[in-house]
C-alpha positions as a Markdown table, in Angstrom:
| # | Residue | x | y | z |
|---|---|---|---|---|
| 1 | Thr | 62.1 | 13.6 | 135.5 |
| 2 | Gly | 58.5 | 13.5 | 136.6 |
| 3 | Glu | 55.7 | 11.4 | 135.3 |
| 4 | Ala | 56.1 | 9.6 | 132.0 |
| 5 | Trp | 54.3 | 10.9 | 128.9 |
| 6 | Arg | 51.4 | 8.6 | 127.9 |
| 7 | His | 49.9 | 8.3 | 124.4 |
| 8 | Pro | 46.2 | 9.3 | 124.5 |
| 9 | Ser | 45.3 | 5.7 | 123.6 |
| 10 | Arg | 47.2 | 4.6 | 126.7 |
| 11 | Ser | 48.8 | 1.9 | 124.6 |
| 12 | Cys | 52.3 | 3.1 | 125.3 |
| 13 | Thr | 54.4 | 5.4 | 127.5 |
| 14 | Leu | 57.4 | 7.6 | 126.9 |
| 15 | Glu | 60.0 | 6.9 | 129.6 |
| 16 | Pro | 63.6 | 5.8 | 129.7 |
| 17 | Ala | 62.7 | 2.2 | 130.8 |
| 18 | Arg | 63.2 | -1.0 | 128.9 |
| 19 | Gly | 60.7 | -3.8 | 128.4 |
| 20 | Arg | 57.1 | -3.3 | 129.5 |
| 21 | Ala | 55.6 | -0.7 | 131.7 |
| 22 | Arg | 53.2 | -1.5 | 134.6 |
| 23 | Gly | 49.9 | -2.8 | 133.4 |
| 24 | Gly | 51.3 | -4.6 | 130.4 |
| 25 | Arg | 51.5 | -1.4 | 128.2 |
| 26 | Arg | 54.4 | -1.3 | 125.7 |
| 27 | Val | 57.2 | 1.2 | 126.4 |
| 28 | Ile | 58.5 | 3.4 | 123.6 |
| 29 | Pro | 62.3 | 2.8 | 123.4 |
| 30 | Glu | 64.6 | 5.3 | 125.0 |
| 31 | Thr | 65.7 | 6.5 | 121.6 |
| 32 | Leu | 62.2 | 7.8 | 120.8 |
| 33 | Ala | 62.2 | 9.5 | 124.2 |
| 34 | Thr | 65.2 | 11.5 | 123.0 |
| 35 | Leu | 63.8 | 12.1 | 119.5 |
| 36 | Leu | 60.4 | 13.4 | 120.5 |
| 37 | Pro | 61.9 | 16.6 | 122.2 |
| 38 | Thr | 64.2 | 17.0 | 119.3 |
| 39 | Phe | 61.3 | 16.9 | 116.9 |
| 40 | Val | 59.4 | 19.4 | 119.0 |
| 41 | Ala | 62.5 | 21.7 | 118.9 |
| 42 | Leu | 62.6 | 21.4 | 115.1 |
| 43 | Cys | 58.8 | 22.3 | 114.8 |
| 44 | Leu | 59.1 | 25.2 | 117.2 |
| 45 | Gly | 62.1 | 26.6 | 115.3 |
| 46 | Ala | 60.2 | 26.1 | 112.0 |
| 47 | Leu | 57.3 | 28.1 | 113.4 |
| 48 | Val | 59.6 | 31.1 | 114.2 |
| 49 | Gly | 61.2 | 30.7 | 110.8 |
| 50 | Leu | 57.8 | 30.7 | 109.1 |
| 51 | Glu | 57.0 | 34.0 | 110.7 |
| 52 | Arg | 60.3 | 35.4 | 109.6 |
| 53 | Gln | 59.8 | 34.2 | 106.1 |
| 54 | Val | 56.3 | 35.8 | 106.0 |
| 55 | Ala | 58.0 | 39.1 | 107.3 |
| 56 | Gln | 60.5 | 38.8 | 104.5 |
| 57 | Thr | 57.7 | 38.6 | 101.9 |
| 58 | Glu | 56.0 | 41.6 | 103.5 |
| 59 | Ser | 59.2 | 43.6 | 103.3 |
| 60 | Gln | 59.2 | 43.1 | 99.5 |
| 61 | Gly | 62.8 | 42.2 | 99.5 |
| 62 | Glu | 63.9 | 45.2 | 101.5 |
| 63 | Lys | 65.2 | 42.9 | 104.3 |
| 64 | Asp | 66.8 | 39.6 | 104.0 |
| 65 | Phe | 65.6 | 37.4 | 106.9 |
| 66 | Pro | 66.6 | 33.8 | 107.5 |
| 67 | Gly | 63.5 | 31.6 | 107.0 |
| 68 | Leu | 61.9 | 28.4 | 108.1 |
| 69 | Arg | 64.8 | 26.0 | 107.5 |
| 70 | Thr | 67.4 | 28.3 | 109.1 |
| 71 | Phe | 65.3 | 28.7 | 112.3 |
| 72 | Ala | 64.5 | 25.0 | 112.4 |
| 73 | Phe | 68.2 | 24.3 | 112.2 |
| 74 | Thr | 68.9 | 26.8 | 114.9 |
| 75 | Ala | 66.5 | 25.1 | 117.2 |
| 76 | Leu | 68.0 | 21.7 | 116.3 |
| 77 | Leu | 71.4 | 23.1 | 117.1 |
| 78 | Gly | 70.2 | 24.0 | 120.5 |
| 79 | Ala | 68.7 | 20.5 | 121.0 |
| 80 | Leu | 72.0 | 18.9 | 119.8 |
| 81 | Ala | 74.0 | 21.2 | 122.1 |
| 82 | Val | 72.1 | 19.6 | 125.1 |
| 83 | Leu | 72.6 | 16.1 | 123.7 |
| 84 | Val | 76.3 | 16.7 | 123.2 |
| 85 | Ala | 76.7 | 18.3 | 126.6 |
| 86 | Asn | 75.1 | 15.4 | 128.3 |
| 87 | Ala | 77.1 | 12.8 | 126.3 |
| 88 | Val | 80.6 | 14.5 | 126.3 |
| 89 | His | 81.0 | 17.6 | 128.4 |
| 90 | Pro | 78.7 | 20.5 | 129.5 |
| 91 | Leu | 81.1 | 23.2 | 128.1 |
| 92 | Leu | 80.5 | 21.9 | 124.6 |
| 93 | Ala | 77.0 | 23.4 | 124.8 |
| 94 | Val | 78.5 | 26.7 | 125.6 |
| 95 | Ala | 81.0 | 26.4 | 122.7 |
| 96 | Ile | 78.2 | 25.5 | 120.3 |
| 97 | Phe | 76.1 | 28.5 | 121.5 |
| 98 | Ala | 79.1 | 30.8 | 121.2 |
| 99 | Ala | 79.8 | 29.6 | 117.6 |
| 100 | Asp | 76.2 | 30.3 | 116.7 |
| 101 | Ala | 76.4 | 33.8 | 118.3 |
| 102 | Val | 79.6 | 34.5 | 116.4 |
| 103 | Phe | 78.0 | 33.5 | 113.1 |
| 104 | Leu | 75.1 | 35.8 | 113.9 |
| 105 | Ile | 77.4 | 38.7 | 114.6 |
| 106 | Leu | 79.2 | 38.2 | 111.3 |
| 107 | Arg | 75.9 | 38.0 | 109.5 |
| 108 | Tyr | 74.8 | 41.2 | 111.2 |
| 109 | Arg | 78.0 | 43.0 | 110.0 |
| 110 | Phe | 77.3 | 41.8 | 106.5 |
| 111 | Asp | 73.7 | 43.1 | 106.7 |
| 112 | Thr | 74.8 | 46.5 | 108.0 |
| 113 | Glu | 77.0 | 46.9 | 104.9 |
| 114 | Ala | 74.1 | 45.9 | 102.6 |
| 115 | His | 71.3 | 47.8 | 104.3 |
| 116 | Gln | 71.2 | 51.1 | 106.1 |
| 117 | Asp | 69.4 | 49.9 | 109.2 |
| 118 | Pro | 69.0 | 46.1 | 109.2 |
| 119 | Gly | 67.8 | 45.9 | 112.8 |
| 120 | Tyr | 68.7 | 43.0 | 115.1 |
| 121 | Thr | 65.4 | 41.5 | 116.0 |
| 122 | Thr | 65.9 | 38.5 | 113.8 |
| 123 | Glu | 69.3 | 37.8 | 115.2 |
| 124 | Thr | 67.9 | 38.1 | 118.8 |
| 125 | Ala | 65.1 | 35.8 | 117.8 |
| 126 | Ser | 67.6 | 33.3 | 116.4 |
| 127 | Leu | 69.5 | 33.2 | 119.8 |
| 128 | Cys | 66.2 | 32.7 | 121.5 |
| 129 | Thr | 65.3 | 29.9 | 119.1 |
| 130 | Phe | 68.6 | 28.2 | 120.0 |
| 131 | Ala | 67.6 | 28.4 | 123.7 |
| 132 | Ile | 64.1 | 27.1 | 122.8 |
| 133 | Gly | 65.7 | 24.0 | 121.1 |
| 134 | Ala | 67.8 | 23.5 | 124.2 |
| 135 | Leu | 64.7 | 23.8 | 126.5 |
| 136 | Ala | 62.7 | 21.4 | 124.5 |
| 137 | Gln | 65.5 | 18.8 | 124.5 |
| 138 | Thr | 65.7 | 19.0 | 128.3 |
| 139 | Gly | 62.0 | 18.0 | 128.5 |
| 140 | Glu | 60.6 | 21.5 | 129.0 |
| 141 | Leu | 58.2 | 21.1 | 126.1 |
| 142 | Leu | 55.4 | 23.2 | 127.4 |
| 143 | Val | 57.8 | 26.1 | 128.5 |
| 144 | Ala | 59.5 | 26.0 | 125.1 |
| 145 | Thr | 56.1 | 26.0 | 123.3 |
| 146 | Val | 54.7 | 28.9 | 125.3 |
| 147 | Ile | 57.9 | 31.0 | 124.8 |
| 148 | Thr | 57.8 | 30.3 | 121.1 |
| 149 | Ile | 54.2 | 31.4 | 120.9 |
| 150 | Ala | 55.1 | 34.6 | 122.7 |
| 151 | Met | 58.1 | 35.2 | 120.4 |
| 152 | Val | 56.0 | 34.7 | 117.3 |
| 153 | Ala | 53.3 | 37.1 | 118.7 |
| 154 | Leu | 56.0 | 39.7 | 119.4 |
| 155 | Leu | 57.5 | 39.3 | 116.0 |
| 156 | Arg | 54.1 | 39.6 | 114.3 |
| 157 | Ser | 53.0 | 42.6 | 116.3 |
| 158 | Lys | 55.8 | 45.0 | 115.1 |
| 159 | Arg | 53.5 | 47.5 | 113.4 |
| 160 | Ala | 51.0 | 47.6 | 116.3 |
| 161 | Leu | 53.8 | 48.0 | 118.9 |
| 162 | His | 55.4 | 50.8 | 116.8 |
| 163 | Arg | 52.0 | 52.6 | 116.5 |
| 164 | Ile | 51.5 | 52.4 | 120.3 |
| 165 | Ala | 55.0 | 53.8 | 120.9 |
| 166 | His | 54.2 | 56.8 | 118.6 |
| 167 | Leu | 51.0 | 57.5 | 120.4 |
| 168 | Leu | 52.6 | 57.8 | 123.8 |
| 169 | Ser | 54.2 | 61.1 | 124.8 |
| 170 | Pro | 57.1 | 61.2 | 127.3 |
| 171 | Ala | 54.5 | 62.4 | 130.0 |
| 172 | Asp | 52.3 | 59.4 | 129.2 |
| 173 | Met | 55.2 | 57.1 | 129.6 |
| 174 | Glu | 56.1 | 58.6 | 132.9 |
| 175 | Ala | 52.5 | 58.2 | 134.1 |
| 176 | Leu | 52.5 | 54.6 | 132.9 |
| 177 | Ile | 55.7 | 53.9 | 134.8 |
| 178 | Arg | 54.3 | 55.5 | 138.0 |
| 179 | Phe | 51.2 | 53.4 | 137.7 |
| 180 | Leu | 53.2 | 50.2 | 137.2 |
| 181 | Val | 55.4 | 51.0 | 140.3 |
| 182 | Ile | 52.3 | 51.5 | 142.5 |
């Protein structure tokens, strides 16, 4: 899929070929070509989890968010779903995603019993993190990274977004919608 990734030193390339690449450069084995996107998926999931862990600390125990490890595992699960789908059957990726979604639904039910209004932003972020892991594993590393950065920015900007929402009146919102339509 496209041009091979080249190490900045140009000493090796990342492509599913065996032996030596053109020009005598060494080729990283196919296994590493699979593991690099998996590692990126783990790192991106960990970044989302780190933000959630900081949010947990800021809530002073009021909310119980999954953290760095859980989100890293969620992204890894997305990456593994792609690998399993490619190796066995595409429907297995759907089954893995469904199992993860059911787990999140059960966790949300537990949270609603423990807290008045647990919200569902973290659960939605978890599903997005699964998809980010899958995207990274398919080789869409830049897309997965940009989406992760946007997610973390959205998660971090909760207070600012809520303040903006309180500043807008219904008439202001209607004017904004009219402006956007034009």
